[in-house]
N, C-alpha and C positions, 0 to 999 in steps of 0.2 A: 385831509391830506391833499397837498397840491402836487400836480404832476403835469409834465409837458408831454404831448403826444409824440411818440417816436415815429421815425419815418416808416417803420414797418407796421404801424398800427393799422388794422383794417378799417376802422371807422373812428371819426373824431367824437362820436357821441358816447363816450364811456362815462358812466355816472360814478362819482366818488363821494364818499361821506367824510365830513370833517373829523379830525382827531386831534386832541390836544397834545398828543405825544408824537405826532408824525413829524418827520423831518422833511424840509423842502427838497425837491429833486432837481438836479441839474437837467435842463432840457436837452443837453447834448448826450445824456446817458439814457439807454432804454429803460423802460419801466415795465412792471408786471401789472396787467389789468386787474382791477379789483373784482371780487366775487359779486354775483348777482344780488346777493342779500344786502349789498350796500346801496342799492337803488331805492329811492323813495321820492315822493312828490316834492316839487320845488315850490316853496312859498316865500313870501317876503320876509318871514322870520326864521326861515330854516337855514340861512347862510348859504354857503356854496354847496350845491347838490348836483351840479352837472359840470361836464368838462368845459362847456362854453362859459359858465360862470367863473371858471378859473382864469379865463382870458380877459375878464372885466375887472380892471384895477379897482374900481370903486366898491366892488363886493369883497375884496380881499380883507381878511380880518387883520387886526393889529398884531404885529409880530415884533419880536425883539429887533432892536436897531441894526444889529449885525446881520440879520437875515432879510431885512426889508428889500435892499437893493437886489439881492439875488432872486427873490421871489418876483419882484417887478420885472426883472429882465426875462425870467422864464415866462411870465404872463404875456409880455410883448411878443416873444417868439411864438408862443402858442397862437396868439391872435393872428399873426401874419400867416401861419400855416393854415388856419381855418379859412382865412380870406382866399388864399391861393386855391384851396380845394373847392371852395364855392365857385370861383371863376372857372376852374376846370369843369365843374358840373354844368355850368351854363353852356359850354361849348362841347359837351359830350366827350370830354377827355378825362373824366374822373378815374377811369381804370388805369391811367398812366401815372397816378400820383406817386406810387412807390418807386417807379423807375426814375421819375424826375427827382425825387428825394435823394436817390443814390447818385444823381448827377449834381448834387448840392443846390438844387432849386427848392428853397424853403420859404420864399416870399414872392409876392407879385413882382417886385423889382428885379428878381433874379431871372425872370422870363426874358427881359431885354438882353441879358448878357449871355444866354445859352447859345452856343454856336450850332449852326445847322449840321456841321459834321458830326457832332456828338448827339444831337437830337434825333437825326434820321434813323440810326440803328435802334434807338430806344422806342421810338413811336411807331415805326413801321408804316403801315398803310394809312395811319392817322396823321402822318407828317403834314399833309396838305391842309387838314383842318387846323393843325397847330400853327402853321404859317399864317393862315387867314386870321385866326384869333389874335395872334401876336401883332399883326399889322393893324388890327382894330384898337389896340391899346392907345390911350391918350399920349400925346407927346409932351405935354406940360406937366409940371409937378402938381399944380393946383387941381387939374382935371384928374390926375392919378389918385390924389387924396380923396376927391369926391367919389370916384369909382370904388375905392376901398371902403368908404363909409357906407355906400349903398350895399356893397356885398356883405359887410358886417351886419347890417340891419337884417338882411335875409337870413344870415346864419342864426341870429338870435330868434327870429320868428320860427324858422324851421326846427330849432331845438325844442321849443315847447310842443310842437306837433309831433315831432319824432319821439319825444319822451313818452307821450301817451301811447304811441304805436308800440314802442318797445315795452311799455308797461303792460299793455294788453297781451303782447306775446309772452311776457314774463309770467303773467297770471296763468295763462294756458299751460306754459311749460312747468310751472310749479305744481299745477294741478295734476298733470300727467306724472311728473316726478314723484309727487306724493303718493299717487295710486300705486306706482311701480314699487316705491319704497315700502309701502304697506304690504304689498304682495310678497316682497322679498323677506320682510320681517316674519310673515306668517309661513314662509316656505324657505327656511334657511338652507335646505339641502338641494335647492334648485341648481342643477348642473348646467353648464353652458350648452351641453348637447340636448338637454331636455327642452322640448318645445311645448309650451302651454299658452293657450290663448287667454286674453283678458277675461273672457267669460268664465273660463275654468277657475281663475283666481277669485272672481266675484262669487261664484256658486260653490267654491270649495271642492270641486271635483278633481282633486289631484292627491297623490300619495303624500301623507304627512308623517314623518318618522315619530313625532311626538305622540301620535295617536295609536301607534303600533303597540301590541301587547305580547310579552314573552311569558310562556307558561312552562315551568320545569316539571317533568314527569317523574320526579323522585322526591323522597323525603331526606332531608339532611340529618346527619352526615352519611355519606355513602362510602362503600369500600371499593378500592381500586380493582380493576379487572373486569368489571361489568360494562356492558354497552349502555351508555346513557343517552337519553333523547329529550329534547325540548321542542316546543312548537312556537312559532312566531306568527301572529295574526296581524294582517296589514289592513289599515283603514284610511279612508280619505279624510280630508279636513272637515267635511260635513258629517263625518261619523259613519258613512256607508262603507261596506267592505270593498277592498281594493284588490282586484285579481293580480297577483304577483307573477312576474315573468322574468326571463333571463336579462332583459334589457334594463331592469330597474336597479342594477348594480348592488345587489344584496351581497354583503360580505360578512362572514362569520369567522371569528378567530377564538380558539381556546388555547391559552398559553399559561405556562408557569415560568415566569422570568423570561429567559431566552429560549426555553424549550417549548415548542409548539406541538399541538396534538392534531393529527389529521381528523377532519370532520367531513361528513357526507351530508349534503343538503338536498332535500327532495321538495320541489315546488309544486303546490297544488295537488291534485289527485283526480281519480275517476269521478268522484262526486262533485257536481258543480258547486255545491255549498261549501266545498273545501278549496275553492279557487284562490282564496285570500290567505291560505295557510301554508307555511313552510315548516317541514320537519327536519331537524338537525340531529344527527347521531354521531357519537364519538366514544372512544374507549380510553380511559386513563389508566396508566400503569405505574406512575410515580405518585406517591402520596404527597399531600401538601395543599396549599391554597392556589386555586386557578382563577384566572381572569377570563371571563366569557364576554366577548365584545360582539355586538350585532349592529352593523352599520348599513345605511342606505346611502350610497355614494360616500360622502365624508361626514355624515351626520349620524350620531348614535340614536337608536330607538329609545323609547322611554325606559329608564332604569339602567340602560347600558352605560358602562360595563358592569357585569355582575361578578361577584366574588363567591366562589363555591369551594368548599373544603372536601377533600377525599382522604379517607383514613386507610392505613395499611391493612392488609388482610391477615389471616391467622398464620402462625409460624409454619414454615415449610422445611422439612428435614434436609432437603437437598441444598437449601440456601442458608440455613442456620449454621453458624460456624463458631469455633473456638477462636477467641481473639489472641493474637500472638501465639499462633499454634506451633507446636513442635511434635514431631513424630515420637520423640522420647522425652518423657518428663522425669526430672530428677527431684526426689524428695528426701527428707531426713526423717528418720523414725521418731515418733512422738512429737513431731512438729507439724502443725496444720499447714496445708498447702492449698492455695486458692487458684482455681482456673475460672476463666470468664467466658460465658456463652453469650453471643449476641443473636437474639431471635430475629429472623428475617422472613418475610413472606415470599411467595413464589416470584415476585418481581424485584426482589432484593431490597425491599423497603424495611427499615427497622420497625419492628412491631410495636404497637401501642395496646395497652390493656385498660379496660373500663374499671372504675371503682368497684371493689367487691370481687373482682375476677382474680383468680390465682394464676399468675404467669408461669409458675413452675408445674402446673397441672399438665400431665401427659408425658413428662420427662422421666426416663428411667436410666439408672446407672448400674452397669454390671462390671464388677472387678473380680478377676480370678488370678491366682498365682500360676505362672507359666509352668506347664508340666502337670498341672492339677486342674481339672475342669470344675472343681467345686468352688462355688462363689464364696467370697469372704462375707463375714457378717456385715451388717449395715455400718459402713464407715464413711459414707458420703452424705453431704447435706446441701440442699439447694435453697438459695435465697435470692430474692429479686431486689435489685438496687434501682429505686425509682429515678434518682438523679441521672444515672448513666444509661437507664433503660436496658440493663444487662442482667443476666442471671449469674450469680456466683456459685461455683461448685467447689465446696471445701471438702478435702479428703484428709484423713488422718490414719496413719499406719503405725501399729504398735511395734512392729519388728521389721528388720531389713529383709530384702528380697526383690524379686523381679516379677512384675505383674502386668497383666494385659487388661485394659479398660475399654469399655464400649458404652457410649452414651447415645440413647435413642429417644425419638419423640414419636409417640403413638406407635411404637413398635418398629419404626424405621430409623436406622442408624444415621446420625448427622453426617454432614459432608466430610468433616475431618474428625469425626467422633470416635475413630478407632485408633488407639495409640498405646504405647508401652509406658510403664511407670517403673523406674528404678528407685528403690528405697535404700538409702545408705544409713549405716549406723553413724553416730556422732563422730567417731574417730575417723572413719573413712571420709565423711563429709568434710571434716577439717583438713584431711590429707589432700583431697581434691582441690579445695579452695587454696591451699598452700601452693600446689602445683600451678594453679592459674595465676597466682600473684608473682611467682618467681620469674626471673628473666631467662633462666636456663630451662628451655622447654623440651630438652631431650629426655623425656620421661619414658622409662623402659619397664615393660611388664613381661614376665616369662610365661610362655604358653606352649601348647602342644598342637601341631598341625595334624589333623586326622583325615582331611579329605580336600581335594581340589576339583572343582567343577562337578561335584557330586560323586566322584570316584574315591572310594576309601583307600587310604594308604595301608600297606601291609603292616607297617609299624609307625606309630605316632612319632612325628619328627619334632624335636625340641627347637623352638624358635623364640625370637624376642620381638616384641611389638613396641615400636617407637612412635609416640604420639607427640606431634608438634602442632602449632597453630595452622600449618599448611597441609599436612598430610599424615597418613597412618602408614608406616613402613614395617613390613615383616621381613626379618632377616634370620639367617641361620649362621652359626659359627663353625667354620671349617678349622679343624685342629684346635678347637676351643678358643681361638683368638682372631681368626681371619673372618670378618663379617662378609656375608654374601646376601645381597638383596634378592628376595624371592618375589615379592609383589609390593606395589605402592598404590595406596588408595588416596585420591585427593580428598581433602577435608571439605566436602560440599554436600548439599542436600541430596544429591543423587547417590551418595554412598550410604547404604542402608544396613542396619544391624537387625538380624533376625535372631531372637533369643529362644534357646531351646532348653529342655530340661537337663538334669545332670547326666553326664556321660556314664554309662554303666561300667565301662572298662576302667576309667580313671576316677570315677566318682567326683567329678568336678563340673561346674557349670560350663555349658558349651554355647556357641553362637556362630552365626554365619555372617560374613562380610561380603557385600555385593554392590558394585556400582553400575551394573547393567551393561558393562562393556568387557571388563576383564573377567577371567575365570573366578568364580566365587570360591571362597575358602571357608572351611569350618575349623574353628579353633576351640580349644578347651583350656581354661585357666581359672584358678581360684579367684583371680582379680578381675573377673569379667565385669562385675558391676562398677568397679572403680574405673576400669579402662573405658567402658561405655559412657560413664558419667563425664569423664575428662574429655572424651571426644565430643559429646553433646555440648558441653560448656564452651569449648573452643569454636564449635560450629555456630552456635547462637551468637557468640561474640563477633564472629566474622560477618554474619549476615544481619546483625541488628536485633537479634532476639526473637525472630519469628521466621517461619519457613514459607509464609504466603508471599506471592510475587510482589504485591503492592508494597508490603513492608520491606522486602529486600530491596526493591527499587528505591524507595525513599531513603533507606539507610545508605545505599550506594551513592546517591546524589549528595547526601549529607557528608559522607566521607570525602567525596571529590571536592566539595566546597571547602571543607576543613583543611584538606591537604594543600589547596592552592589559595588559601586566604591571604597569604602574604603578597600575592600577585594582584596588581590593580587591573580593573576591567575598563581602563580608559580607552579612548578611541585611537585606532591606528589606521591612517589613510593608506589605501592600496589602489593602484591603477592597473587594470587588467585589460589585455587585448582579447576581445571576443573572438576574433578570427583564429588566434593561437592561444586558446584558453588554457590548456594544460601546460604548455611551455612557459607562458607568461606568469601563470600562477606559481609554478615551481621556482621560477627566477625571482619572483617578488618575495617568496618566503624562504629563499635559500639560506640567508643568514639569520633567520629568526631563532631566538633562544626560547626556552620554556616560558619565560615571562612574556615574550612577544606573542606566542601562541595563545596565551591566556587573555590578551587584550581584545577589545571589541573592534573587529575589522569594519572599516568604513570603505566600501567598495565604490569604485568609479570605473566604468568601461570607457576605454579610449574612444574619442569621437562622439560620445553620447552625453547628453545633458540630463541631469537628474540628481536629486538629493537622496542619499541612502538613509532612510528612516527604518530600515529593516527589510524592505522588499528587495532591494538590489543585492544585499548580502545573502538573503535566502535563495535568490535566483542563482547566485554564484555557487552556493553549496550544491544545489540541485544539478546544475550543468556540469560542475566538476566531478561529482559522484558518477554522473552518467558517462563522462569521458573515461573515468578510471575503471569502473566496474562493469561496463557493457562488454559482453563477450565479443562483440564485433570489432572492438579496438585491440584485441589480442593481448591486453595486459593481464586480464583475468579470463578464465574460460570455465566451461561447465562440462559435464559428462555427456551432454546431449545438445542438439542444435535448438532445442526448445527455448524460446526467449524467456520463459519462466523458470528455467533450470537454475539450480544453485551454482554459485561460482566460487572458484578458488584461484590462487596464483597460477599463471600459465607457465608450466615447466619448459615449454617450447616457445618461449617468447621471441619475437623478432629481434634483430640486431639493434634496432633503434630504441628498443625498450630497455632502459637501464635499471639497475637495482634501486636507483634513486627514486624511481616511480613508485616502488612498493614502500619505501620509507615515507614518501610524501602521502601515500594512501593511508598508511597507519597514523600519521600525524593528523590527517583530515578527519579520520574516524574518531580519534581522541578529542579533536576540537569539537566535533558534533556532540560527543558525550558530555564534555565540559559545559558547552552552551546549554544543553538540555538540563544539566544539573542546576544551572542558574534559574531555570524556569521562566514562565511568562513568555514574552515575545522573543526571548533569546533561544527558545527551544528549536533544535534542528533535528532532522531525520536523515539517517544514512540511507541513501537510495541504493541499497545492495542487499542481496540475500546470499550469505556465505554457506558453503557446505558444512555439514556437522563435523566432518573429519578435520576441516581447516580450523573451525572454532575450538575443537578439542586440543589441537596442537597449540593454539594461542594461549589457552589457559593451563597448559602443561599436562594434558591427559594423553595417554597412548591411543593411537588410532586403532579402531576395532572394526571387524567386518560388519558389525551391526549398523554402523553408520551408513553403509551402502543402501540400506532400506529407504533412506530419504535422499541420500546424495545421488545415487544411480539406481532408481527403481527397476529398470530393465535388467541390469546385471544381477541385482539381488533376486528378482523373481525367477529369472531363467537359469541361474547357475547356483548362487549361494544358497538360496532356500531349498533347492532340490538336493544339494549335498547334505544339508542339515537334516532334512526330513526322510532321506532314503539311504539305504545301505548300498554303497557304490563300490565296496571292496572287491566283490566278485564279478563286477560288470566289465572289468578291463577297459574302462573309459578314461579318456584324458580330457581335461578341461583346460582350455587355453583362452587367452585374451589377445586379440589382434589390435595393433596400434597403427593408425593411419595418420598421414600428414594432412594439412588443410587442403591439399589438392586431390585427396582421395587415394593416394598411393600408399601401399602397405609398407610400413617401416620395419616392424619386427613382430614376432609372435611371443 
């Protein structure tokens, strides 16, 4: 490969190897110096092997006709530059070669034409030597050519000597580089901060990760919950023990996917023979396969990473649950009904069983008819499903009735193993299914009201129970045709039925309805089982078929997505002023329709650069929620000045806080719920903690004094609880609540 020396080249003695595929280079363009491996001895049969050889036209190889002239021109330019540099060397001016090249002095002829005004700044204190040397140049062309031939002869002679000098230096350099490379190959974990001498490399007295050994102090497989330990023994490259210390960058990681387990590492010990030993301890609580990585710096020790498997523990009654649990199970007589139990250990792992082990061993089922403590004959069967790793509980009842079931493991009742079972005859079951299928859900059942809040009525009151998908309403008829509502229970899991035995006075089944807030009522009706079954079917339909929180949440998200499936979630650009966050946000969303609120907001803060890939939108939600629900902003307030107090709308809001703020707050909460229903990166959290009384009003429940236990603990403990637990009729005491404004002035009592 031919090349011309660029003006910036530090030395003309760059050795190049010929290549059949190389392209000639233009001398006016800079070139990249070849690697040192291209250097070799120059012989008469080796062709062009040095940069000086490139400048000798007689040594140039035969080239295509179209490239010959360009190569010859480059060779002549190179020869002139080498001659110029040799002349500068004679006069101790070689250090100014680069500066002269920048002044377009590339040949000896150019020295005549360089003006002193330009040369003086470039040469500095050597300008006098430059002037003397230039004045000594020949004045005739023949003498100049003779001088150039003389200088060229010196260049050729110097090249041979310099080659061997450079060759010797190269041999030494390659030897040192080879030794260092060999050391690096045998010590791949060598960190920049680790200082090892050449003697250490040669003798092998340094820590080598490949020689380290890891010993696990347990037999596989192991059960979760136990503290596991393993030892790491460190050795030098020569096989001798290596005393480990904190500066050796030992790193241990025990992980299952993205879940990491905390590990404690103890280096060395009191015994000097244990100086090269590290003991690592950790506790696994989730079953599965774990990756154990032991590294020194960035290099794994021998065998790392290790894969270790941990099995779940034995079933734990407090964690073992019924899948798709309901506090009331509805069955049909002479029809098998299957319930599913999911065995879980104390860390909530799904249990696994060894071959030959009976997974149903230890479970007991107790079923008794309500009002009769006598247990029924064996009518339950347990079977284990290997594919789903669950236990199937199959029950069969020959006759209708109301029963209470209790499922225990090793004598301890399961987490949700206490429930009621309503068994309907085939006619009643068909009637309930017909009521569920009809669009007219005003289903009415006649009953007798016999007590309210535990106080018996002097005479049972005839009432009518209306069951709809939303609520259970109890009414009485005045003058036999004017309905009067007595109490309404929302159809939700907090509304519980307590089944009792037959009433002695009316000889009909009785039950209690209680939602934990309103006064509980006791009813007697012959249609108790049908009424309770209808209520249970509506409830499970509303919450997705299960009363567990996770199942209810998943069902809610599914229903939200289904309701808004016609609305597209495409991007909607919004520009918000950070200084006026709430005002600009309300203004930007003022004209939004439901479809607009369902779109994916793409936020931009005015005067700020950035792309919204989810982070800006999340920041806007957090800041806006803080502006709305922080009690300091007086839009919402709490019952106390504690910053962790629950909040509700401020009934004494300032004049500048309009009702539109509360409408916007509701839409923002709805937007967060909708985004959370979409899941993934769209999930948003409402940065607010509302009072229970406010939440009850939102979902349509009546406010009850029991809500104050969480909403205003001070009021509940000092007054409400005292009134409930003590007889205050004869104390002639008055309880009152004082109301103050934000300046501490008493407003009213």
